[in-house]
Structures are given as structure tokens and as C-alpha cells.
PAZAPA-4460 file (N, C-alpha, C; in steps of 0.05 Angstrom, whole numbers, plus 32768, in hexadecimal, padded with zeros to 4 digits):
% residues 292
    n_x    n_y    n_z   ca_x   ca_y   ca_z    c_x    c_y    c_z   seq   type   mol
   8ADD   895A   86B0   8ADE   896C   86C7   8AED   895E   86DF     1      X     A
   8B02   896B   86E9   8B11   895F   86FF   8B02   895F   8719     2      X     A
   8B0D   8951   872C   8B00   894E   8746   8AFE   8969   8754     3      X     A
   8B13   897A   8752   8B13   8994   875E   8AFE   89A6   8752     4      X     A
   8AFC   89A5   8737   8AE8   89B6   872A   8ACB   89AD   8731     5      X     A
   8AC8   8993   8733   8AAD   8989   873B   8AA6   8991   8757     6      X     A
   8AB9   8990   8769   8AB4   8999   8785   8AAE   89B6   8786     7      X     A
   8ABE   89C6   8777   8AB9   89E3   8776   8A9E   89EA   876B     8      X     A
   8A96   89DC   8756   8A7B   89E0   874A   8A65   89D9   875E     9      X     A
   8A69   89C3   876C   8A54   89BB   877F   8A52   89CF   8796    10      X     A
   8A69   89D9   879F   8A68   89ED   87B5   8A5A   8A06   87AC    11      X     A
   8A61   8A10   8794   8A54   8A29   878A   8A36   8A25   8786    12      X     A
   8A2E   8A0D   877D   8A12   8A08   877A   8A03   8A09   8795    13      X     A
   8A10   89FC   87A9   8A03   89FD   87C3   8A02   8A19   87CF    14      X     A
   8A17   8A29   87CB   8A17   8A44   87D5   8A02   8A55   87C7    15      X     A
   8A00   8A52   87AC   89EC   8A61   879D   89D0   8A5A   87A6    16      X     A
   89CB   8A40   87AB   89B1   8A38   87B4   89AB   8A43   87D0    17      X     A
   89BF   8A44   87E1   89BC   8A4F   87FC   89B5   8A6D   87FB    18      X     A
   89C4   8A7C   87E9   89BF   8A99   87E7   89A4   8A9E   87DC    19      X     A
   899B   8A8E   87C8   8981   8A92   87BC   896B   8A8D   87D1    20      X     A
   896F   8A79   87E2   895B   8A72   87F6   8958   8A88   880B    21      X     A
   896E   8A96   8811   896D   8AAB   8826   8969   8AC7   881B    22      X     A
   896A   8ACA   8800   8968   8AE4   87F4   894B   8AEF   87F5    23      X     A
   8949   8B08   87FD   892F   8B15   87FD   892B   8B25   87E2    24      X     A
   8918   8B1D   87D1   8915   8B2A   87B7   8910   8B48   87BA    25      X     A
   8901   8B51   87CE   88FB   8B6D   87D1   8915   8B7D   87D7    26      X     A
   8927   8B71   87E8   8940   8B7F   87EE   8952   8B81   87D5    27      X     A
   8952   8B6C   87C4   8962   8B6C   87AC   8958   8B81   8799    28      X     A
   893D   8B84   8796   8932   8B99   8785   8939   8BB5   878F    29      X     A
   8937   8BB9   87A9   893E   8BD3   87B4   895B   8BDA   87AF    30      X     A
   896D   8BC6   87B3   898A   8BCA   87AE   8990   8BD2   8791    31      X     A
   8983   8BC4   877E   8988   8BC9   8762   897D   8BE5   875B    32      X     A
   8967   8BED   8766   895C   8C07   8761   896E   8C1D   876B    33      X     A
   897A   8C1A   8783   898C   8C2D   878E   89A5   8C30   877D    34      X     A
   89AF   8C19   8772   89C6   8C1B   8760   89C0   8C2B   8747    35      X     A
   89A9   8C27   873B   89A1   8C37   8724   89A0   8C55   872B    36      X     A
   8995   8C5B   8742   8994   8C77   874B   89B0   8C83   874F    37      X     A
   89C2   8C73   8759   89DE   8C7D   875C   89EB   8C82   8741    38      X     A
   89E6   8C71   872D   89F0   8C76   8713   89E5   8C8F   8707    39      X     A
   89CB   8C94   870A   89BF   8CAC   8700   89CB   8CC5   870E    40      X     A
   89D0   8CC3   8727   89DC   8CDA   8735   89F8   8CDF   872B    41      X     A
   8A07   8CCA   8725   8A22   8CCE   871A   8A21   8CDD   86FF    42      X     A
   8A0E   8CD5   86EE   8A0B   8CE2   86D4   8A03   8CFF   86D7    43      X     A
   89F1   8D05   86E9   89E9   8D21   86EE   8A00   8D31   86F9    44      X     A
   8A11   8D26   870A   8A28   8D34   8715   8A3C   8D3A   86FF    45      X     A
   8A41   8D26   86ED   8A54   8D2A   86D7   8A49   8D3F   86C4    46      X     A
   8A2F   8D3F   86BF   8A23   8D53   86AD   8A26   8D6F   86B8    47      X     A
   8A22   8D72   86D2   8A24   8D8C   86DF   8A41   8D96   86DD    48      X     A
   8A55   8D85   86E2   8A71   8D8D   86E0   8A78   8D95   86C4    49      X     A
   8A6F   8D86   86B0   8A75   8D8D   8694   8A69   8DA7   868C    50      X     A
   8A50   8DAD   8695   8A43   8DC6   868F   8A52   8DDD   869B    51      X     A
   8A5C   8DDA   86B4   8A6B   8DEF   86C1   8A85   8DF4   86B2    52      X     A
   8A93   8DDF   86A9   8AAC   8DE2   869A   8AA7   8DF1   8680    53      X     A
   8A92   8DEA   8672   8A8B   8DF7   8659   8A86   8E15   865D    54      X     A
   8A78   8E1B   8673   8A72   8E37   8679   8A8B   8E47   867F    55      X     A
   8A9F   8E3B   868C   8AB8   8E49   8691   8AC7   8E4E   8677    56      X     A
   8AC7   8E3B   8665   8AD4   8E3F   864B   8AC6   8E55   863B    57      X     A
   8AAB   8E57   863C   8A9D   8E6B   862E   8AA3   8E87   8639    58      X     A
   8AA6   8E89   8653   8AAD   8EA3   8660   8AC9   8EAB   8657    59      X     A
   8ADC   8E98   8657   8AF7   8E9D   864E   8AF8   8EA5   8631    60      X     A
   8AE8   8E98   8620   8AE7   8E9F   8604   8ADD   8EBB   85FF    61      X     A
   8AC8   8EC2   860E   8ABD   8EDD   860B   8AD1   8EF3   8613    62      X     A
   8AE0   8EED   8629   8AF5   8F00   8631   8B0B   8F03   861C    63      X     A
   8B13   8EED   8610   8B27   8EEE   85FB   8B1D   8EFD   85E2    64      X     A
   8B04   8EF9   85DB   8AF8   8F08   85C4   8AF9   8F26   85C9    65      X     A
   8AF3   8F2E   85E2   8AF5   8F4B   85E8   8B11   8F55   85E6    66      X     A
   8B25   8F45   85EE   8B41   8F4D   85EC   8B49   8F4F   85CE    67      X     A
   8B3F   8F3E   85BD   8B45   8F40   85A1   8B3C   8F5B   8596    68      X     A
   8B24   8F64   859E   8B1A   8F7E   8595   8B2B   8F94   85A1    69      X     A
   8B33   8F91   85BA   8B44   8FA6   85C7   8B5F   8FA9   85B9    70      X     A
   8B6C   8F92   85B3   8B86   8F94   85A5   8B84   8F9F   8589    71      X     A
   8B6D   8F9A   857C   8B69   8FA5   8561   8B67   8FC3   8563    72      X     A
   8B58   8FCE   8577   8B57   8FEB   857B   8B72   8FF6   8582    73      X     A
   8B82   8FE8   8592   8B9D   8FF1   8599   8BAE   8FF4   8580    74      X     A
   8BAC   8FE1   856E   8BBC   8FE1   8555   8BB5   8FFA   8544    75      X     A
   8B9C   9000   8541   8B93   9017   8532   8B9D   9031   853F    76      X     A
   8B9B   9032   8559   8BA4   904B   8567   8BC2   904E   8565    77      X     A
   8BD1   9038   8566   8BEE   903A   8563   8BF7   9043   8548    78      X     A
   8BE9   903A   8533   8BEF   9043   8517   8BEA   9060   8514    79      X     A
   8BD3   906A   8520   8BCC   9086   851E   8BE2   9098   852B    80      X     A
   8BEF   908D   8540   8C04   909C   854E   8C1F   9096   8542    81      X     A
   8C21   9087   852D   8C3A   9081   8520   8C4B   906D   852F    82      X     A
   8C3F   905E   8541   8C4E   904A   8550   8C48   902E   8545    83      X     A
   8C57   9028   852F   8C53   900E   8523   8C5C   8FF7   8535    84      X     A
   8C6F   8FFC   8545   8C78   8FE7   8557   8C62   8FDE   856B    85      X     A
   8C54   8FF3   8576   8C3F   8FED   8588   8C27   8FE0   8579    86      X     A
   8C23   8FE9   8560   8C0D   8FDD   8550   8C13   8FBF   854B    87      X     A
   8C2D   8FBA   8545   8C34   8F9E   853F   8C30   8F8C   8558    88      X     A
   8C37   8F96   8570   8C33   8F87   8588   8C16   8F82   858E    89      X     A
   8C06   8F97   8589   8BE9   8F93   858E   8BDD   8F7F   857B    90      X     A
   8BE6   8F7F   8561   8BDB   8F6C   854E   8BE4   8F50   8554    91      X     A
   8BFD   8F4D   855F   8C06   8F33   8567   8BF5   8F27   857E    92      X     A
   8BEF   8F39   8591   8BDD   8F30   85A7   8BC1   8F29   859C    93      X     A
   8BB7   8F39   858A   8B9D   8F34   857F   8B9C   8F19   8571    94      X     A
   8BB0   8F12   8561   8BB0   8EF9   8553   8BB3   8EE1   8566    95      X     A
   8BC3   8EE5   857B   8BC7   8ECF   858E   8BAD   8EC9   859D    96      X     A
   8B9F   8EDE   85A5   8B86   8ED9   85B4   8B70   8ED0   85A1    97      X     A
   8B71   8ED8   8588   8B5E   8ECD   8575   8B61   8EAF   8571    98      X     A
   8B7A   8EA6   8571   8B80   8E8A   8570   8B75   8E7B   8588    99      X     A
   8B78   8E87   859F   8B6D   8E7B   85B8   8B4F   8E79   85B7   100      X     A
   8B42   8E8D   85AC   8B25   8E8C   85AA   8B1D   8E75   8598   101      X     A
   8B2C   8E70   8583   8B25   8E5A   8571   8B29   8E3F   857F   102      X     A
   8B3E   8E3C   858F   8B42   8E24   859E   8B2C   8E1F   85B2   103      X     A
   8B23   8E34   85BF   8B0D   8E31   85D2   8AF3   8E2A   85C4   104      X     A
   8AF0   8E33   85AB   8AD9   8E2A   859C   8AD8   8E0C   8599   105      X     A
   8AEF   8E00   8593   8AF0   8DE3   858F   8AEB   8DD5   85AA   106      X     A
   8AF7   8DDF   85C0   8AF2   8DD2   85D9   8AD5   8DD4   85E2   107      X     A
   8AC9   8DEB   85DE   8AAD   8DEE   85E6   8A9B   8DDC   85D5   108      X     A
   8AA2   8DD9   85BB   8A92   8DC7   85AA   8A94   8DAA   85B4   109      X     A
   8AAC   8DA2   85BC   8AAF   8D86   85C7   8A9F   8D83   85E0   110      X     A
   8A9F   8D96   85F2   8A90   8D94   860B   8A72   8D93   8605   111      X     A
   8A69   8DA2   85F1   8A4D   8DA2   85EB   8A44   8D86   85E1   112      X     A
   8A55   8D79   85D1   8A4E   8D5E   85C7   8A4D   8D4B   85DF   113      X     A
   8A61   8D4D   85F0   8A61   8D3B   8608   8A48   8D41   8619   114      X     A
   8A41   8D5A   861C   8A2A   8D62   862C   8A10   8D56   8620   115      X     A
   8A0E   8D56   8606   89F6   8D4B   85F9   89F5   8D2C   85FE   116      X     A
   8A0C   8D1F   85FD   8A0D   8D02   8602   8A04   8CFC   861E   117      X     A
   8A0F   8D0B   8631   8A08   8D07   864D   89EA   8D0C   8653   118      X     A
   89E0   8D20   8646   89C3   8D26   864A   89B2   8D0F   863F   119      X     A
   89BA   8D04   8628   89AB   8CED   861E   89AD   8CD5   8631   120      X     A
   89C5   8CD0   863B   89C8   8CBA   864F   89B7   8CBF   8668   121      X     A
   89B7   8CD8   8670   89A7   8CDE   8688   898A   8CD9   8684   122      X     A
   8980   8CE2   866C   8963   8CDD   8666   895D   8CBF   8665   123      X     A
   896E   8CB0   8658   896A   8C93   8657   896A   8C86   8672   124      X     A
   897E   8C8E   8683   8980   8C83   869E   8968   8C8A   86AF   125      X     A
   895F   8CA3   86AC   8947   8CAB   86BC   892F   8C9A   86B5   126      X     A
   892C   8C95   869B   8915   8C84   8692   8919   8C68   869D   127      X     A
   8931   8C5E   869D   8936   8C43   86A7   8931   8C41   86C5   128      X     A
   8939   8C56   86D4   8935   8C56   86F1   8917   8C56   86F7   129      X     A
   8908   8C66   86E8   88EB   8C68   86EE   88DD   8C4E   86E6   130      X     A
   88E6   8C42   86D0   88DA   8C28   86C8   88E0   8C13   86DD   131      X     A
   88F9   8C12   86E6   8900   8BFE   86FA   88F1   8C02   8714   132      X     A
   88ED   8C1C   871C   88DF   8C21   8734   88C2   8C17   8733   133      X     A
   88B5   8C1B   871C   889A   8C11   8719   8899   8BF2   871B   134      X     A
   88AC   8BE5   870C   88AD   8BC8   870D   88B3   8BBE   8729   135      X     A
   88C5   8BCC   8737   88CD   8BC4   8752   88B6   8BC4   8764   136      X     A
   88A6   8BD9   8764   888F   8BDB   8776   887B   8BC5   876F   137      X     A
   8877   8BC0   8755   8864   8BAB   874D   886D   8B90   8757   138      X     A
   8887   8B8A   8753   8891   8B70   875C   8890   8B6D   877A   139      X     A
   8896   8B82   8789   8894   8B80   87A6   8878   8B7B   87AF   140      X     A
   8864   8B88   87A2   8848   8B83   87A9   8840   8B67   87A3   141      X     A
   8849   8B5C   878C   8843   8B41   8785   8850   8B2D   8798   142      X     A
   8868   8B33   87A0   8876   8B21   87B3   8868   8B20   87CE   143      X     A
   8860   8B38   87D8   8852   8B38   87F1   8838   8B2A   87F0   144      X     A
   8829   8B2E   87D9   8810   8B20   87D5   8813   8B02   87D4   145      X     A
   8829   8AF9   87C7   882E   8ADC   87C5   8834   8AD1   87E1   146      X     A
   8843   8AE0   87F1   8849   8AD7   880C   8830   8AD4   881C   147      X     A
   881F   8AE8   881B   8805   8AE7   882A   87F4   8AD0   8821   148      X     A
   87F3   8ACC   8806   87E3   8AB6   87FC   87ED   8A9B   8805   149      X     A
   8808   8A99   8806   8814   8A80   880F   880D   8A7A   882D   150      X     A
   880E   8A8F   883D   8807   8A8B   8859   87EA   8A83   885D   151      X     A
   87D8   8A90   884D   87BC   8A89   884F   87B8   8A6C   8846   152      X     A
   87C5   8A64   882F   87C1   8A49   8825   87CB   8A34   8839   153      X     A
   87E2   8A3A   8846   87EC   8A27   885A   87D9   8A24   8871   154      X     A
   87CC   8A3B   8879   87B9   8A39   888F   87A0   8A29   8887   155      X     A
   8797   8A2D   886E   877E   8A20   8866   8783   8A02   8862   156      X     A
   879A   89FB   8855   879F   89DF   884F   87AC   89D0   8866   157      X     A
   87B4   89DE   887A   87C1   89D1   8891   87DF   89CE   888E   158      X     A
   87EA   89D5   8876   8807   89D3   8873   8814   89E9   8883   159      X     A
   8828   89E1   8893   8835   89F4   88A4   882B   89F3   88C0   160      X     A
   8818   89E1   88C6   880E   89DE   88E1   881E   89CB   88F2   161      X     A
   8834   89C0   88E8   8843   89AC   88F7   884E   89B8   8911   162      X     A
   8857   89D1   8910   8862   89DC   8929   884C   89DF   893E   163      X     A
   8834   89E7   8935   881E   89EA   8948   8817   89D0   8954   164      X     A
   8815   89BB   8943   880E   89A0   894D   8822   8995   8960   165      X     A
   883C   899A   895A   8851   8990   896C   8850   899E   8987   166      X     A
   884A   89B8   8986   8848   89C7   89A0   8831   89BD   89B1   167      X     A
   881B   89B8   89A4   8804   89AD   89B4   880A   8992   89BF   168      X     A
   8818   8981   89AF   881F   8966   89B9   8832   8968   89D0   169      X     A
   8845   897A   89CF   8858   897D   89E5   884A   8986   89FE   170      X     A
   8838   8999   89FC   8829   89A3   8A13   8818   898D   8A1F   171      X     A
   880C   897D   8A0E   87FB   8967   8A18   880C   8952   8A28   172      X     A
   8823   894C   8A1C   8835   8938   8A29   883E   8943   8A44   173      X     A
   8846   895C   8A45   8850   8968   8A5E   883A   8968   8A73   174      X     A
   8821   896E   8A6A   880B   896F   8A7D   8805   8953   8A88   175      X     A
   8806   893F   8A77   8801   8924   8A81   8817   891B   8A94   176      X     A
   8830   8922   8A8E   8846   891B   8AA0   8842   8928   8ABC   177      X     A
   883A   8941   8ABC   8836   894F   8AD5   881F   8943   8AE5   178      X     A
   8809   893B   8AD7   87F3   892F   8AE4   87FB   8914   8AF1   179      X     A
   880A   8904   8AE1   8813   88EA   8AEC   8826   88EE   8B04   180      X     A
   8837   8902   8B03   884A   8907   8B19   883A   890F   8B32   181      X     A
   8826   8920   8B2E   8816   8929   8B45   8807   8911   8B52   182      X     A
   87FD   88FF   8B41   87EE   88E8   8B4B   8801   88D6   8B5B   183      X     A
   881A   88D3   8B50   882E   88C2   8B5E   8835   88CE   8B78   184      X     A
   8838   88E8   8B79   8840   88F5   8B93   882A   88F1   8BA7   185      X     A
   8811   88F3   8B9E   87FB   88F0   8BB1   87FB   88D3   8BBC   186      X     A
   87FF   88C0   8BAA   87FF   88A4   8BB3   8816   889E   8BC7   187      X     A
   882E   88A8   8BC1   8844   88A4   8BD3   8840   88B2   8BEE   188      X     A
   8833   88C9   8BEC   882E   88D7   8C05   881B   88C8   8C17   189      X     A
   8806   88BD   8C09   87F3   88AE   8C19   87FF   8895   8C25   190      X     A
   8813   8889   8C18   881F   8871   8C22   8836   8877   8C36   191      X     A
   883C   8890   8C3B   8850   8898   8C4E   886C   8896   8C44   192      X     A
   8870   8892   8C2A   888B   888F   8C1F   8899   88AA   8C1F   193      X     A
   888B   88BF   8C1F   8897   88DA   8C1E   889A   88E6   8C39   194      X     A
   889A   88D6   8C4E   889D   88E1   8C69   88B6   88F0   8C6D   195      X     A
   88CC   88E8   8C5F   88E6   88F6   8C63   88E5   8912   8C58   196      X     A
   88D1   8919   8C47   88D0   8934   8C3C   88C0   8947   8C4D   197      X     A
   88B3   893D   8C62   88A3   894F   8C74   88B4   8958   8C8B   198      X     A
   88AA   896B   8C9A   88B9   8976   8CB1   88B8   8964   8CC9   199      X     A
   88CB   8968   8CDB   88CC   8959   8CF4   88B4   895D   8D05   200      X     A
   88A9   8975   8D06   8891   897B   8D16   887A   896B   8D0C   201      X     A
   8876   8969   8CF2   885F   895A   8CE8   8862   893C   8CEF   202      X     A
   887A   8932   8CEE   887F   8916   8CF4   8879   8910   8D12   203      X     A
   8882   8922   8D23   887D   891F   8D40   885F   891F   8D46   204      X     A
   8851   8933   8D39   8834   8935   8D3E   8826   891B   8D35   205      X     A
   882F   8910   8D1F   8822   88F8   8D15   8827   88E0   8D28   206      X     A
   8840   88DE   8D31   8847   88C8   8D44   8838   88CB   8D5E   207      X     A
   8835   88E4   8D68   8827   88E8   8D81   8809   88E1   8D7E   208      X     A
   87FE   88E8   8D67   87E2   88E2   8D63   87DD   88C4   8D62   209      X     A
   87F1   88B6   8D55   87EE   8898   8D54   87F0   888C   8D70   210      X     A
   8802   8896   8D80   8804   888B   8D9B   87EB   8891   8DAB   211      X     A
   87DF   88A8   8DA8   87C7   88AE   8DB7   87B0   889B   8DAF   212      X     A
   87AF   8896   8D95   879A   8883   8D8C   879E   8868   8D99   213      X     A
   87B6   885E   8D9A   87BC   8844   8DA7   87B5   8844   8DC5   214      X     A
   87BD   8859   8DD2   87B8   885B   8DEF   879A   885C   8DF5   215      X     A
   878C   886D   8DE4   876F   886F   8DE8   8761   8854   8DE4   216      X     A
   876A   8846   8DD0   875E   882C   8DCA   8763   8818   8DE1   217      X     A
   877B   8818   8DEB   8781   8805   8E01   8773   880D   8E1B   218      X     A
   8770   8827   8E1F   8762   8831   8E37   8744   8829   8E36   219      X     A
   8739   882C   8E1E   871D   8825   8E1C   8719   8807   8E21   220      X     A
   872C   87F7   8E18   872A   87DA   8E1C   872B   87D3   8E3A   221      X     A
   873E   87E0   8E48   8740   87DB   8E65   8727   87E3   8E74   222      X     A
   871D   87FB   8E6D   8705   8805   8E7B   86EE   87F2   8E76   223      X     A
   86ED   87E8   8E5E   86D6   87D6   8E58   86D8   87BD   8E6A   224      X     A
   86F0   87B2   8E6D   86F3   879B   8E7D   86ED   87A0   8E9B   225      X     A
   86F6   87B7   8EA4   86F2   87BE   8EC0   86D5   87C2   8EC6   226      X     A
   86C6   87CF   8EB4   86AA   87D3   8EB9   869B   87B9   8EBB   227      X     A
   86A6   87A5   8EAD   8698   878C   8EAD   869C   877E   8EC9   228      X     A
   86B1   8783   8ED7   86B5   8777   8EF1   86A9   8787   8F07   229      X     A
   86AE   87A0   8F08   86A3   87AF   8F1E   869C   87CB   8F15   230      X     A
   8683   87D0   8F0E   867B   87EA   8F03   867C   8800   8F18   231      X     A
   867A   87F8   8F32   8679   880C   8F47   8695   8815   8F50   232      X     A
   86AA   8805   8F4C   86C4   880C   8F56   86D2   881F   8F42   233      X     A
   86DA   8836   8F4C   86E8   884A   8F3A   8704   8840   8F34   234      X     A
   870B   8844   8F1D   8726   883C   8F15   8736   8855   8F0C   235      X     A
   874C   885A   8F1A   875E   8871   8F12   8774   8867   8F01   236      X     A
   8774   8871   8EEA   8789   8868   8ED6   879B   887F   8ED1   237      X     A
   87B4   887A   8ED8   87C8   888F   8ED3   87D8   8886   8EBB   238      X     A
   87D8   8895   8EA6   87E6   888E   8E8E   8801   889C   8E8D   239      X     A
   8815   888D   8E91   882F   889A   8E92   8838   88A3   8E76   240      X     A
   8843   88BA   8E76   884C   88C5   8E5C   8838   88D4   8E4C   241      X     A
   8820   88D8   8E57   880B   88E7   8E48   8813   8905   8E49   242      X     A
   880F   8911   8E34   8818   892E   8E31   8802   893E   8E23   243      X     A
   8801   8959   8E27   87EC   896A   8E1A   87F3   896E   8DFC   244      X     A
   87DF   8979   8DE8   87E3   897F   8DCB   87F4   8999   8DC8   245      X     A
   8803   899C   8DAC   8815   89B4   8DA5   8804   89C5   8D8E   246      X     A
   884A   8A46   8D1E   883F   8A57   8D01   885C   8A6F   8CEA   247      X     A
   8A85   8F51   87EC   8A99   8F5B   87C8   8AAE   8F71   87B0   248      X     A
   8AC0   8FB7   8794   8AC9   8FBE   8779   8AE7   8FBA   8776   249      X     A
   8AF5   8FB9   8790   8B12   8FB7   878F   8B1A   8F9B   8787   250      X     A
   8B0D   8F8B   8790   8B14   8F6F   878B   8B10   8F69   876D   251      X     A
   8AFC   8F75   8760   8AF8   8F6F   8743   8B0F   8F7A   8732   252      X     A
   8B18   8F92   873A   8B2E   8F9E   872B   8B48   8F8D   872E   253      X     A
   8B4D   8F86   8746   8B65   8F75   874A   8B62   8F5A   873B   254      X     A
   8B4A   8F50   873A   8B45   8F37   872C   8B49   8F3B   870E   255      X     A
   8B41   8F52   8703   8B44   8F57   86E7   8B62   8F5A   86E0   256      X     A
   8B71   8F68   86F2   8B8E   8F6A   86EE   8B9C   8F4F   86EE   257      X     A
   8B93   8F3E   8700   8B9E   8F23   8701   8B99   8F14   86E8   258      X     A
   8B80   8F17   86DE   8B79   8F0A   86C5   8B8A   8F14   86AD   259      X     A
   8B8E   8F2F   86AC   8B9E   8F3B   8697   8BBB   8F31   8698   260      X     A
   8BC5   8F2F   86B1   8BE1   8F24   86B4   8BE2   8F08   86A9   261      X     A
   8BCE   8EF8   86B0   8BCE   8EDD   86A5   8BCB   8EDD   8687   262      X     A
   8BBB   8EEF   867C   8BB8   8EF1   865F   8BD3   8EF8   8652   263      X     A
   8BE2   8F0B   865F   8BFB   8F13   8654   8C0E   8EFB   8652   264      X     A
   8C0D   8EEB   8668   8C1F   8ED4   8668   8C18   8EC0   8652   265      X     A
   8BFD   8EBC   864F   8BF4   8EAA   863A   8BFB   8EB6   861E   266      X     A
   8BF8   8ED1   861D   8BFC   8EDE   8603   8C19   8EDD   85FA   267      X     A
   8C2B   8EDF   860E   8C47   8EDE   8607   8C4E   8EC4   85FB   268      X     A
   8C42   8EAF   8606   8C48   8E95   85FA   8C3B   8E92   85DE   269      X     A
   8C23   8E9D   85DC   8C15   8E9A   85C2   8C22   8EAB   85AC   270      X     A
   8C2F   8EC2   85B3   8C3B   8ED4   859F   8C52   8EC6   8590   271      X     A
   8C5E   8EB3   859E   8C74   8EA5   8591   8C6B   8E96   8578   272      X     A
   8C51   8E8E   8578   8C47   8E7F   8562   8C39   8E91   854D   273      X     A
   8C39   8EAC   8551   8C2B   8EBE   853F   8C38   8EBF   8523   274      X     A
   8C27   8EC0   850F   8C31   8EC2   84F3   8C39   8EDF   84EE   275      X     A
   8C53   8EE5   84ED   8C5D   8F00   84E9   8C54   8F0C   84CF   276      X     A
   8C53   8EFC   84BA   8C4A   8F06   84A0   8C2D   8F10   84A1   277      X     A
   8C1C   8F01   84AF   8C00   8F09   84B2   8BFE   8F23   84C1   278      X     A
   8C0F   8F26   84D5   8C0E   8F3F   84E5   8C17   8F57   84D4   279      X     A
   8C2D   8F54   84C5   8C37   8F69   84B4   8C22   8F70   849F   280      X     A
   8C14   8F5C   8495   8C00   8F61   8480   8BE9   8F71   848B   281      X     A
   8BE0   8F69   84A3   8BCA   8F78   84B0   8BD2   8F94   84B7   282      X     A
   8BEB   8F98   84C1   8BF5   8FB2   84C8   8BF7   8FC4   84B0   283      X     A
   8C00   8FB9   8499   8C01   8FC9   8480   8BE5   8FD1   8477   284      X     A
   8BD2   8FBF   847C   8BB6   8FC6   8474   8BAC   8FDD   8485   285      X     A
   8BB3   8FDD   849E   8BAA   8FF4   84AF   8BB7   900E   84A7   286      X     A
   8BD1   900C   84A0   8BDF   9025   8497   8BD2   9030   847D   287      X     A
   8BCB   901D   846B   8BBF   9025   8452   8BA4   9033   8456   288      X     A
   8B94   9027   8468   8B7A   9034   846E   8B7E   904F   847C   289      X     A
   8B93   9051   848C   8B98   906A   849A   8BA1   9080   8486   290      X     A
   8BB1   9078   8472   8BBA   908C   845E   8BA4   9095   844D   291      X     A
   8B90   9084   8447   8B7A   908C   8436   8B65   909B   8446   292      X     A
***
């Protein structure tokens, strides 16, 4: 096996494995069932067309048989009137149409054989479709049951829980990270490292409060010293910079004439093939019966 053949074989194997892994058995069964139904419908359509064609030939054969009888009557009437020429023409038409009737017999027989074959195929295909439908539904039910059993087994044995475990672990990690970040923010805020993130008003208020605390402490110290020297002397202390607090009958006749015209055309062609000896023999027989 050459290198190209080996590569081609490997690629086909991989593709077949990929198709099998993604193929849904229930969809494949439904598709095969629909194809069988389409084949059955084609056979039924062909059988209906063949039956219609056979019916048309039977109607045509019946009409030709009636014409054979009509031309026979015409020949007898022509002999009675001494018109052998007309009798000969009528007998020629009779023989031509009788030959056509025989041909139609053969065609109808062929169609009947074909019809029987199609009917047998139709019966066999119907049985196959019904058998496949039953098996298809059974296989689909088994497939669905197997899928459900697999899911239950995975749940019971823990197989297939990896995704759930990973999701829980991720959530736990994210929660711990958020908690650590919040604790760090609190620590930095307490240490004043995040002062740049606060507003100017908050910073000013904080600085003013710190200054007031320092002033108050120094004032208290001074007052304590002064009381120690002279408790009776009032001391006025002016603090510079102190500030206060801040959000439907005619048509049938015409149709019959059209059919007769067509018959005449067909008859003219058929007369060319008529056996003249047979016609003369039949005409002589009619004359003999008429004389007796």
C-alpha cells in the first residue's frame, strides 16, 4: 500500500468515526423508513398508470369489435342490393379491424402480466414497510431507554459529575478572592492609603477635625497651667483661625365523428395489408347463402 493510499484510508477512517459519533440512530431509522414509503408510493403510482392504460386499450378493443359487426352487416346488405363492390369494401374494413382487435388482445395480455407483477411487488413492499415500522419504533424505544439508563447510572456512580465539581470549585475560588480583596480594601482604608480615592470634602473635614483636636488639647494644657498660678484671674483666649462646623349531446356526436374519422384513417392503412383472397372467399360465401 502506497503512502497516498495509506493517508486516504486513514482520513476515511477518521471521517467515518466522526460521522458515527455524531449520528443519531433514531434519525437514521426515520430516514430509512421514509425512503421505503417513497418506493411504495412509486410502485402504487406506476400500478395506477398501467391500469388506466389497460382500461383505455379495452375500451378501444370493444369499439373495434362493434365496428367488425357493423362492417359484416354492411357486406350482407350490399350483396342483397347487388353491390359487390361495396360488399368487398365492407369486408376489407371488417378484416382490418378484426386484425386490430387481435393486436389489442396481445397488448392487453402483456399489460395484465405486468400489472400482476407490480401488484406482487406492492404487496411485498407494503409488508416490508410495516415490518420496518414496527422494528423502528422498537429500536427507538430501546435507544431512549438506554440513554435514560445511562444518565441515571452516571448520576448514581458519580461519573459525569466533573463539570459540577469544577463549577463548585470555581465559585469557591472566586468567593475567596472577593473576600480577600474586601479585607485588603478595609485594611488599606484604615491605614489611610486610599485617601486619594475619597472626595475633597471628606479630606477637608478630616483635616479640620484633626486640627480642632490639637487646638483643644493645647488649650486645655494652657488653662491647666493658668489655673495653677491664679485661679481668680480670668483669662481671655482668642484663637485665631477658629471657624464654625459645615446632600356536457352535441359534443358526444362530434366526438363520435372524430373517432370514426380516425378509424377511417387507421382502416385505410390496414386495408393495404388485407388478404384479397380471403375477402373474395368470404364474399362468395355470402353470395351463395343469399342465392339459397
